[in-house]
Steps between C-alpha positions, in 0.01 A plus 500: 500500500708421194834538676810625342547870389412621144708772364303808390768735397845422366810701590453722180162599635295314244261213538664176387300273279634158393218417261344694210144625572214449259262798468144381547161618626329214672240474784594286798432445869716564797440320825637642839380441846211290383350770271506507119541815294486556136822616334648553160836372388689770297815298440631165607818296490608175651619686810226742578222739374374858492141525618224753540229484775258757639699475818859371483625280783792623720861432415584169660140355475492140400232422238386226273418572132274337239459595133373216297715266705634523848819715499570416860635699807672828442636786719438866434828673422376842436186701481412838340140623500285217353801315335728257676768247416538154629757233501380141474623270779568234253582626153249395224636258250478606137222233463295658771544849350390363163195309659387831661528687174313219319226504767453861448474474116249213529283715730492779248399267202 
């Protein structure tokens, strides 16, 4: 378990976001319970990501993400159909985010 509570809705009823999100469409892998599943990242920030999978994990599930580089452990904050949002246990640094984006552009070249 990651410990600590992660807020999902602020007092105004909106989802708080501390970091700007970058709109992307990148393949990746999600590992949970020893199984690896293909996912697509739809947007990402230093604090979390929006993902798409054939079967979204349950809210509260702990997963590990990879997309060009290891993005590390994350917790599912919400899920709707095949889309779900995660919060990274340890926020990505701007350098890690840049490395992930660079790895994706090199793969397409």
